[in-house]
OpenMM code with the backbone's topology and positions (N, CA, C; nanometers):
from openmm import Vec3, app, unit

residues = "MET GLU ILE ARG PRO ILE ALA ASP GLY TYR ALA VAL SER PRO GLN ILE THR PRO GLU ASP VAL ALA ALA ILE ARG ASP ALA GLY PHE THR THR VAL VAL CYS ASN ARG PRO ASP GLY GLU ILE THR PRO ASP VAL GLN ALA GLU ALA ILE ARG ALA ALA VAL GLU GLY ALA GLY LEU ARG PHE VAL LEU ASN PRO VAL VAL GLY GLY ALA ILE THR MET GLU ASN VAL GLU ALA GLN GLY ALA ALA LEU ALA GLU ALA GLU GLY PRO VAL LEU ALA TYR CYS ALA SER GLY ASN ARG SER SER ILE VAL TRP ALA LEU SER GLN ALA GLY THR ARG PRO THR ASP GLU LEU ILE ASP ALA GLY ALA ARG TYR GLY TYR GLN LEU GLU GLN PHE ARG PRO THR ILE GLU GLN LEU ALA ARG ARG".split()
positions = [
    Vec3(-1.8712, -7.5432, 10.5323),
    Vec3(-1.9483, -7.4729, 10.4556),
    Vec3(-1.9931, -7.2849, 10.5864),
    Vec3(-1.9648, -7.2288, 10.4668),
    Vec3(-1.9701, -7.0599, 10.5077),
    Vec3(-2.1018, -6.9693, 10.4882),
    Vec3(-2.1743, -6.9407, 10.5383),
    Vec3(-2.3169, -6.8958, 10.4349),
    Vec3(-2.2347, -6.7141, 10.5171),
    Vec3(-2.2567, -6.6072, 10.3825),
    Vec3(-2.2116, -6.4917, 10.3553),
    Vec3(-2.3487, -6.4135, 10.3563),
    Vec3(-2.3933, -6.3602, 10.4417),
    Vec3(-2.4976, -6.2352, 10.4031),
    Vec3(-2.4786, -6.1729, 10.3228),
    Vec3(-2.4992, -6.1312, 10.2093),
    Vec3(-2.5047, -6.0134, 10.0679),
    Vec3(-2.6016, -5.9247, 10.1168),
    Vec3(-2.7302, -5.9388, 10.0890),
    Vec3(-2.8221, -5.8400, 10.1545),
    Vec3(-2.9502, -5.8930, 10.2320),
    Vec3(-3.0339, -5.8747, 10.2709),
    Vec3(-3.1522, -5.9448, 10.2998),
    Vec3(-3.2187, -6.0270, 10.2444),
    Vec3(-3.1908, -6.1251, 10.2906),
    Vec3(-3.2688, -6.2693, 10.1637),
    Vec3(-3.1837, -6.3122, 10.1027),
    Vec3(-3.1217, -6.2578, 10.1007),
    Vec3(-2.9968, -6.3103, 9.9793),
    Vec3(-2.8299, -6.3475, 10.0603),
    Vec3(-2.7953, -6.4895, 10.0750),
    Vec3(-2.6742, -6.4879, 10.0381),
    Vec3(-2.5364, -6.6015, 10.0089),
    Vec3(-2.4423, -6.5768, 9.9584),
    Vec3(-2.3696, -6.7098, 9.8652),
    Vec3(-2.2964, -6.7816, 10.0333),
    Vec3(-2.2603, -6.8707, 9.9253),
    Vec3(-2.1102, -6.9675, 10.0149),
    Vec3(-2.0624, -7.0774, 9.8973),
    Vec3(-1.9144, -7.1097, 9.9599),
    Vec3(-1.8507, -7.1509, 9.8176),
    Vec3(-1.9202, -7.2721, 9.8499),
    Vec3(-1.8857, -7.3952, 9.7825),
    Vec3(-1.9748, -7.4736, 9.7601),
    Vec3(-1.9397, -7.6059, 9.8315),
    Vec3(-2.1689, -7.6478, 9.8359),
    Vec3(-2.1992, -7.6934, 9.9350),
    Vec3(-2.1830, -7.8605, 9.9433),
    Vec3(-2.2595, -7.9073, 10.0239),
    Vec3(-2.2438, -8.0336, 9.9579),
    Vec3(-2.4066, -8.1011, 10.1003),
    Vec3(-2.4122, -8.2300, 9.9907),
    Vec3(-2.6153, -8.2949, 10.0970),
    Vec3(-2.5632, -8.2699, 10.2515),
    Vec3(-2.4939, -8.3150, 10.2517),
    Vec3(-2.4494, -8.2650, 10.4048),
    Vec3(-2.4790, -8.1886, 10.4470),
    Vec3(-2.4474, -8.0428, 10.4419),
    Vec3(-2.5135, -7.9032, 10.4702),
    Vec3(-2.6045, -7.8724, 10.4606),
    Vec3(-2.7100, -7.9091, 10.3474),
    Vec3(-2.9264, -7.9209, 10.3044),
    Vec3(-2.9486, -7.8665, 10.4801),
    Vec3(-2.9446, -7.9602, 10.5845),
    Vec3(-3.0108, -7.9445, 10.6815),
    Vec3(-2.9830, -7.8311, 10.7064),
    Vec3(-2.8819, -7.7683, 10.7811),
    Vec3(-2.8179, -7.6720, 10.8212),
    Vec3(-2.8671, -7.5646, 10.7663),
    Vec3(-2.9066, -7.5248, 10.6410),
    Vec3(-2.9625, -7.4512, 10.5222),
    Vec3(-3.0576, -7.4198, 10.5848),
    Vec3(-3.1516, -7.5278, 10.5471),
    Vec3(-3.3298, -7.5315, 10.5879),
    Vec3(-3.3359, -7.4721, 10.7093),
    Vec3(-3.2160, -7.5250, 10.8230),
    Vec3(-3.2666, -7.4340, 10.9911),
    Vec3(-3.2265, -7.3245, 10.9558),
    Vec3(-3.1193, -7.2741, 10.9062),
    Vec3(-3.1191, -7.1428, 10.8634),
    Vec3(-3.2138, -7.0282, 10.8449),
    Vec3(-3.3253, -7.1051, 10.7573),
    Vec3(-3.4195, -7.0375, 10.6917),
    Vec3(-3.4507, -7.0287, 10.6023),
    Vec3(-3.3277, -7.0845, 10.4752),
    Vec3(-3.3481, -7.0535, 10.3526),
    Vec3(-3.4524, -7.1323, 10.2840),
    Vec3(-3.5161, -7.1103, 10.2049),
    Vec3(-3.6438, -7.1969, 10.1156),
    Vec3(-3.5931, -7.1893, 9.9805),
    Vec3(-3.4714, -7.1453, 9.9295),
    Vec3(-3.4511, -7.2171, 9.7961),
    Vec3(-3.2730, -7.2024, 9.7705),
    Vec3(-3.2054, -7.3070, 9.6886),
    Vec3(-3.0637, -7.3403, 9.7013),
    Vec3(-3.0738, -7.2881, 9.5306),
    Vec3(-2.9501, -7.2187, 9.5127),
    Vec3(-2.8876, -7.1843, 9.3980),
    Vec3(-2.8036, -7.2277, 9.3257),
    Vec3(-2.7384, -7.3141, 9.2347),
    Vec3(-2.6517, -7.3536, 9.2322),
    Vec3(-2.6058, -7.2172, 9.1332),
    Vec3(-2.4680, -7.2135, 9.1422),
    Vec3(-2.4089, -7.1498, 9.0080),
    Vec3(-2.2819, -7.2149, 8.9991),
    Vec3(-2.2434, -7.3249, 8.9622),
    Vec3(-2.1198, -7.3927, 8.9817),
    Vec3(-2.1481, -7.5382, 8.8503),
    Vec3(-2.0983, -7.4905, 8.7744),
    Vec3(-2.1186, -7.5712, 8.6506),
    Vec3(-2.0397, -7.7061, 8.6878),
    Vec3(-2.1222, -7.7735, 8.6731),
    Vec3(-2.0986, -7.9691, 8.6992),
    Vec3(-1.9614, -8.0311, 8.6074),
    Vec3(-1.9102, -7.9438, 8.5502),
    Vec3(-1.7466, -7.9781, 8.5127),
    Vec3(-1.6798, -7.8872, 8.5735),
    Vec3(-1.6246, -7.8822, 8.7003),
    Vec3(-1.5666, -7.8022, 8.7849),
    Vec3(-1.5284, -7.8706, 8.8734),
    Vec3(-1.6393, -8.0227, 8.8892),
    Vec3(-1.6288, -8.0705, 9.0726),
    Vec3(-1.6850, -8.2657, 9.0430),
    Vec3(-1.6308, -8.2867, 9.1554),
    Vec3(-1.6930, -8.4354, 9.1481),
    Vec3(-1.8155, -8.4632, 9.1714),
    Vec3(-1.8723, -8.5632, 9.1194),
    Vec3(-1.9872, -8.6291, 9.0920),
    Vec3(-2.0806, -8.5618, 9.2196),
    Vec3(-2.0055, -8.6526, 9.3514),
    Vec3(-2.0798, -8.6090, 9.4804),
    Vec3(-2.1218, -8.4342, 9.4886),
    Vec3(-2.0803, -8.4336, 9.4474),
    Vec3(-2.1645, -8.2499, 9.4224),
    Vec3(-2.1717, -8.1825, 9.3274),
    Vec3(-2.2018, -8.2546, 9.2468),
    Vec3(-2.2541, -8.2156, 9.1208),
    Vec3(-2.4528, -8.1084, 9.1423),
    Vec3(-2.5289, -8.0872, 9.0826),
    Vec3(-2.5950, -8.0392, 9.0444),
    Vec3(-2.6685, -8.1438, 9.1259),
    Vec3(-2.7039, -8.2729, 9.0356),
    Vec3(-2.8240, -8.3295, 8.9998),
    Vec3(-2.8287, -8.3943, 9.2149),
    Vec3(-2.6703, -8.4108, 9.2738),
    Vec3(-2.6534, -8.4293, 9.3828),
    Vec3(-2.6899, -8.3895, 9.4980),
    Vec3(-2.6680, -8.2234, 9.4405),
    Vec3(-2.7634, -8.1224, 9.5540),
    Vec3(-2.8291, -8.1353, 9.5547),
    Vec3(-2.8855, -8.1285, 9.4488),
    Vec3(-3.0814, -8.0866, 9.4022),
    Vec3(-3.1371, -8.1874, 9.4422),
    Vec3(-3.0492, -8.3175, 9.4448),
    Vec3(-3.1678, -8.4338, 9.5476),
    Vec3(-3.1965, -8.3751, 9.6813),
    Vec3(-3.0668, -8.3642, 9.7831),
    Vec3(-3.1184, -8.3518, 9.8681),
    Vec3(-3.1602, -8.1641, 9.9136),
    Vec3(-3.1762, -8.0799, 9.8245),
    Vec3(-3.2240, -8.0039, 9.8807),
    Vec3(-3.4125, -8.0483, 9.8849),
    Vec3(-3.4262, -8.0193, 9.7318),
    Vec3(-3.5212, -8.1039, 9.7027),
    Vec3(-3.6443, -8.1875, 9.8257),
    Vec3(-3.5030, -8.2851, 9.8898),
    Vec3(-3.5604, -8.3968, 9.9643),
    Vec3(-3.5381, -8.2869, 10.1142),
    Vec3(-3.5169, -8.1949, 10.1271),
    Vec3(-3.5252, -8.0782, 10.2674),
    Vec3(-3.6442, -8.0390, 10.2383),
    Vec3(-3.7292, -8.0161, 10.1253),
    Vec3(-3.8437, -7.9894, 10.0746),
    Vec3(-3.8169, -7.8214, 10.0414),
    Vec3(-3.6586, -7.7714, 10.0144),
    Vec3(-3.6169, -7.6619, 9.9433),
    Vec3(-3.6448, -7.6660, 9.8395),
    Vec3(-3.6279, -7.5633, 9.7349),
    Vec3(-3.6431, -7.5305, 9.6287),
    Vec3(-3.5049, -7.4764, 9.5534),
    Vec3(-3.4663, -7.5864, 9.4330),
    Vec3(-3.3298, -7.5611, 9.3314),
    Vec3(-3.3594, -7.5177, 9.2448),
    Vec3(-3.2775, -7.4528, 9.2186),
    Vec3(-3.2182, -7.3352, 9.1096),
    Vec3(-3.1289, -7.3825, 9.0709),
    Vec3(-3.1210, -7.4248, 8.9252),
    Vec3(-3.0048, -7.4518, 8.8246),
    Vec3(-2.8948, -7.3315, 8.7447),
    Vec3(-2.8278, -7.2726, 8.7580),
    Vec3(-2.7657, -7.1238, 8.6525),
    Vec3(-2.6546, -7.1739, 8.7081),
    Vec3(-2.5853, -7.2626, 8.5969),
    Vec3(-2.4078, -7.3192, 8.6059),
    Vec3(-2.3570, -7.1431, 8.5296),
    Vec3(-2.2747, -7.0598, 8.5921),
    Vec3(-2.2149, -6.9856, 8.5748),
    Vec3(-2.0321, -7.0195, 8.5296),
    Vec3(-2.0037, -6.9569, 8.4220),
    Vec3(-1.8800, -7.0326, 8.3914),
    Vec3(-1.7940, -6.8322, 8.4441),
    Vec3(-1.6597, -6.9022, 8.5123),
    Vec3(-1.6057, -6.8122, 8.5554),
    Vec3(-1.5843, -6.7390, 8.4136),
    Vec3(-1.5261, -6.6061, 8.4304),
    Vec3(-1.4941, -6.5000, 8.3336),
    Vec3(-1.6196, -6.4853, 8.1885),
    Vec3(-1.7079, -6.5587, 8.1672),
    Vec3(-1.7792, -6.5712, 8.0774),
    Vec3(-1.9339, -6.5854, 8.1417),
    Vec3(-2.0352, -6.4667, 8.1787),
    Vec3(-2.1385, -6.4382, 8.3110),
    Vec3(-2.2294, -6.3834, 8.1598),
    Vec3(-2.3450, -6.4359, 8.1925),
    Vec3(-2.3967, -6.3508, 8.0221),
    Vec3(-2.5212, -6.3654, 8.0952),
    Vec3(-2.5926, -6.2761, 8.0027),
    Vec3(-2.7165, -6.1958, 8.0168),
    Vec3(-2.7867, -6.3178, 8.0795),
    Vec3(-2.8145, -6.4692, 8.0096),
    Vec3(-2.9248, -6.5550, 8.0880),
    Vec3(-2.8694, -6.5916, 8.1929),
    Vec3(-2.7491, -6.6105, 8.2516),
    Vec3(-2.7305, -6.5908, 8.3895),
    Vec3(-2.7757, -6.4907, 8.4256),
    Vec3(-2.7716, -6.3801, 8.3920),
    Vec3(-2.8247, -6.2532, 8.5400),
    Vec3(-2.9448, -6.2291, 8.5510),
    Vec3(-3.0175, -6.2939, 8.4445),
    Vec3(-3.2116, -6.2549, 8.4299),
    Vec3(-3.2432, -6.4096, 8.4697),
    Vec3(-3.1524, -6.5425, 8.5458),
    Vec3(-3.2050, -6.6503, 8.5664),
    Vec3(-3.1680, -6.6044, 8.7199),
    Vec3(-3.0602, -6.5354, 8.7606),
    Vec3(-3.0399, -6.5373, 8.9233),
    Vec3(-3.1609, -6.4915, 8.9577),
    Vec3(-3.1866, -6.2947, 8.8707),
    Vec3(-3.3090, -6.2469, 8.9281),
    Vec3(-3.3983, -6.2984, 8.9115),
    Vec3(-3.4939, -6.4361, 8.8405),
    Vec3(-3.6116, -6.4357, 8.8357),
    Vec3(-3.5808, -6.5622, 8.9839),
    Vec3(-3.4907, -6.6042, 9.0148),
    Vec3(-3.4993, -6.7148, 9.1050),
    Vec3(-3.5344, -6.6795, 9.2137),
    Vec3(-3.4724, -6.5224, 9.2379),
    Vec3(-3.4746, -6.3788, 9.3440),
    Vec3(-3.6795, -6.3679, 9.3900),
    Vec3(-3.6896, -6.3115, 9.2288),
    Vec3(-3.8330, -6.3034, 9.2468),
    Vec3(-3.9359, -6.3754, 9.3382),
    Vec3(-3.8902, -6.4717, 9.2247),
    Vec3(-3.9970, -6.6379, 9.2792),
    Vec3(-3.9357, -6.7192, 9.4004),
    Vec3(-3.8622, -6.6611, 9.4563),
    Vec3(-3.8575, -6.7335, 9.6160),
    Vec3(-3.9704, -6.6592, 9.7043),
    Vec3(-3.9854, -6.7556, 9.7584),
    Vec3(-4.0658, -6.7652, 9.8835),
    Vec3(-4.0333, -6.7006, 10.0285),
    Vec3(-3.8499, -6.6833, 10.0276),
    Vec3(-3.8418, -6.6772, 10.1805),
    Vec3(-3.6355, -6.6606, 10.1292),
    Vec3(-3.5810, -6.6280, 10.2215),
    Vec3(-3.4013, -6.6772, 10.1801),
    Vec3(-3.3895, -6.6892, 10.0907),
    Vec3(-3.2793, -6.6661, 9.9883),
    Vec3(-3.1768, -6.7325, 9.8818),
    Vec3(-3.0486, -6.7340, 9.9405),
    Vec3(-3.0060, -6.8827, 9.9012),
    Vec3(-2.8910, -6.9233, 9.9521),
    Vec3(-2.8535, -6.9585, 9.7958),
    Vec3(-2.7361, -6.8953, 9.7075),
    Vec3(-2.6565, -6.9210, 9.6326),
    Vec3(-2.5077, -6.9242, 9.6318),
    Vec3(-2.4465, -7.0392, 9.5124),
    Vec3(-2.3213, -7.0796, 9.5887),
    Vec3(-2.3047, -7.1583, 9.5138),
    Vec3(-2.1179, -7.1466, 9.4845),
    Vec3(-2.0122, -7.1505, 9.3761),
    Vec3(-1.8734, -7.2335, 9.4244),
    Vec3(-1.7779, -7.1720, 9.3716),
    Vec3(-1.6854, -7.1990, 9.3560),
    Vec3(-1.6328, -7.1560, 9.5007),
    Vec3(-1.6590, -7.0112, 9.5519),
    Vec3(-1.6047, -6.9339, 9.6476),
    Vec3(-1.7105, -6.8406, 9.6531),
    Vec3(-1.7818, -6.8237, 9.5849),
    Vec3(-1.9046, -6.7629, 9.6059),
    Vec3(-1.9261, -6.6113, 9.5742),
    Vec3(-1.7666, -6.6047, 9.4633),
    Vec3(-1.7587, -6.4874, 9.4056),
    Vec3(-1.8547, -6.4562, 9.2595),
    Vec3(-1.8784, -6.5977, 9.2094),
    Vec3(-1.9213, -6.5604, 9.0878),
    Vec3(-2.1150, -6.5083, 9.1176),
    Vec3(-2.1354, -6.5940, 9.2322),
    Vec3(-2.2962, -6.5969, 9.2997),
    Vec3(-2.2802, -6.4786, 9.3635),
    Vec3(-2.2483, -6.3777, 9.3639),
    Vec3(-2.2392, -6.2196, 9.4006),
    Vec3(-2.2258, -6.1226, 9.3599),
    Vec3(-2.1607, -6.1906, 9.2077),
    Vec3(-2.1358, -6.0650, 9.0771),
    Vec3(-2.3188, -6.0999, 8.9848),
    Vec3(-2.3886, -6.2287, 8.9664),
    Vec3(-2.4210, -6.2525, 8.9118),
    Vec3(-2.6260, -6.1716, 9.0161),
    Vec3(-2.5856, -6.1530, 9.1035),
    Vec3(-2.6950, -6.1498, 9.2370),
    Vec3(-2.6714, -5.9502, 9.2129),
    Vec3(-2.5260, -5.9090, 9.1701),
    Vec3(-2.5065, -5.7986, 9.2045),
    Vec3(-2.5746, -5.7205, 9.0396),
    Vec3(-2.5088, -5.8279, 8.9402),
    Vec3(-2.5834, -5.7567, 8.7909),
    Vec3(-2.7229, -5.7766, 8.8078),
    Vec3(-2.8148, -5.8715, 8.8843),
    Vec3(-2.9842, -5.8698, 8.8843),
    Vec3(-3.0677, -5.8018, 8.9559),
    Vec3(-2.9189, -5.7141, 9.0316),
    Vec3(-3.0081, -5.6097, 9.0910),
    Vec3(-2.9866, -5.5295, 9.0600),
    Vec3(-2.9274, -5.4366, 8.9313),
    Vec3(-2.9114, -5.2989, 8.8628),
    Vec3(-3.0237, -5.2089, 8.8833),
    Vec3(-3.0010, -5.1180, 8.9514),
    Vec3(-3.1375, -5.0625, 8.9072),
    Vec3(-3.2235, -5.0843, 9.0356),
    Vec3(-3.2050, -5.1837, 9.1551),
    Vec3(-3.2704, -5.1778, 9.2137),
    Vec3(-3.2553, -5.0681, 9.3492),
    Vec3(-3.0895, -5.1048, 9.3296),
    Vec3(-2.9894, -5.0333, 9.4817),
    Vec3(-2.8982, -4.9595, 9.4176),
    Vec3(-2.8527, -4.8522, 9.5071),
    Vec3(-2.7449, -4.8368, 9.4441),
    Vec3(-2.6265, -4.8812, 9.3901),
    Vec3(-2.5511, -4.8500, 9.2947),
    Vec3(-2.4439, -4.9237, 9.2982),
    Vec3(-2.3158, -4.9672, 9.3564),
    Vec3(-2.2941, -4.8772, 9.4458),
    Vec3(-2.2529, -4.8478, 9.5208),
    Vec3(-2.2563, -4.9737, 9.6288),
    Vec3(-2.3935, -5.0003, 9.7028),
    Vec3(-2.3981, -5.0691, 9.7089),
    Vec3(-2.3946, -5.2161, 9.7047),
    Vec3(-2.4609, -5.2214, 9.6080),
    Vec3(-2.4225, -5.3626, 9.5714),
    Vec3(-2.2387, -5.4349, 9.5264),
    Vec3(-2.1945, -5.3070, 9.4806),
    Vec3(-2.0462, -5.3276, 9.4729),
    Vec3(-1.9706, -5.3597, 9.6341),
    Vec3(-2.0139, -5.3175, 9.7785),
    Vec3(-2.0327, -5.3264, 9.8649),
    Vec3(-2.0245, -5.3865, 9.9388),
    Vec3(-2.1879, -5.5013, 9.8646),
    Vec3(-2.2111, -5.6287, 9.9303),
    Vec3(-2.1188, -5.7061, 9.9442),
    Vec3(-2.0660, -5.7115, 9.8168),
    Vec3(-1.9975, -5.8240, 9.8049),
    Vec3(-1.8351, -5.7874, 9.8730),
    Vec3(-1.7746, -5.6747, 9.8531),
    Vec3(-1.6462, -5.6225, 9.9186),
    Vec3(-1.6342, -5.6943, 10.0201),
    Vec3(-1.7747, -5.6714, 10.1340),
    Vec3(-1.7440, -5.7508, 10.2653),
    Vec3(-1.6715, -5.8412, 10.2512),
    Vec3(-1.6654, -5.9935, 10.2032),
    Vec3(-1.5799, -6.0799, 10.1870),
    Vec3(-1.4988, -6.1010, 10.0731),
    Vec3(-1.4527, -5.9806, 10.0715),
    Vec3(-1.3661, -6.0202, 9.9323),
    Vec3(-1.3903, -6.0015, 9.8494),
    Vec3(-1.4953, -6.0318, 9.7441),
    Vec3(-1.5499, -6.0184, 9.6344),
    Vec3(-1.5096, -5.9032, 9.5044),
    Vec3(-1.4570, -5.9097, 9.4198),
    Vec3(-1.3854, -5.7563, 9.3676),
    Vec3(-1.5260, -5.7146, 9.2711),
    Vec3(-1.6152, -5.6288, 9.3132),
    Vec3(-1.7006, -5.6465, 9.2487),
    Vec3(-1.7262, -5.4921, 9.1572),
    Vec3(-1.5849, -5.3851, 9.1462),
    Vec3(-1.6013, -5.2922, 9.1064),
    Vec3(-1.5998, -5.2793, 8.9645),
    Vec3(-1.4913, -5.4187, 8.9192),
    Vec3(-1.4460, -5.4437, 8.7780),
    Vec3(-1.6257, -5.4390, 8.6974),
    Vec3(-1.7050, -5.4581, 8.7696),
    Vec3(-1.8474, -5.4794, 8.7021),
    Vec3(-1.9530, -5.3233, 8.7139),
    Vec3(-1.8656, -5.2413, 8.7687),
    Vec3(-1.9623, -5.1027, 8.7466),
    Vec3(-1.9911, -5.0299, 8.6420),
    Vec3(-1.9356, -5.0703, 8.5471),
    Vec3(-1.9729, -4.9824, 8.4229),
    Vec3(-2.1174, -5.1048, 8.3550),
    Vec3(-2.0952, -5.1947, 8.3830),
    Vec3(-2.1929, -5.2953, 8.3767),
    Vec3(-2.3332, -5.2647, 8.4434),
    Vec3(-2.3230, -5.3009, 8.5698),
    Vec3(-2.4302, -5.2323, 8.6713),
    Vec3(-2.4915, -5.1127, 8.6326),
    Vec3(-2.3944, -5.0225, 8.5862),
    Vec3(-2.4853, -4.8980, 8.5929),
    Vec3(-2.6130, -4.8506, 8.4318),
    Vec3(-2.5253, -4.9801, 8.3514),
    Vec3(-2.5554, -4.9782, 8.2204),
    Vec3(-2.6822, -5.0426, 8.2438),
    Vec3(-2.6999, -5.1790, 8.3049),
    Vec3(-2.8428, -5.2144, 8.3780),
    Vec3(-2.9274, -5.1126, 8.4071),
    Vec3(-2.8806, -5.0707, 8.5218),
    Vec3(-2.9545, -5.0271, 8.6057),
    Vec3(-3.0090, -4.9026, 8.5177),
    Vec3(-2.9878, -4.8424, 8.3465),
    Vec3(-3.0603, -4.7667, 8.3273),
    Vec3(-3.1447, -4.8198, 8.1824),
    Vec3(-3.1933, -4.9416, 8.2224),
    Vec3(-3.2326, -5.0274, 8.0989),
    Vec3(-3.4446, -5.0140, 8.1684),
] * unit.nanometer
topology = app.Topology()
chain = topology.addChain("A")
for resn in residues:
    res = topology.addResidue(resn, chain)
    for name in ("N", "CA", "C"):
        topology.addAtom(name, app.Element.getBySymbol(name[0]), res)
């Protein structure tokens, strides 16, 4: 597992396993957000297996599956709500961390400069530039 800090209080990761949860807790995270649909992965790392490990470790689990290439406003709003309701640092995961960085950036539109949102993911190779118009549109809401 590779934790990639995107912003204060928010990090992304490629797929995690139940065995990773103790290290996530020990790193100070209080909420884990699953942005990966179960249809992409084997049962041992599907949402309910991760939920059981996360909640068993005393952390909060949020399920917000994001389909690659089909991000919805419901996904964006759910990610924003997960951050707003978190009582500490949040770790979100998907296949590579890319979708978790995209929904974060979109959910934070208007709270930070667009360049900052795009650059946060770029440090890890996440290409958010294509979302600039959407981020700017959401910032105007």
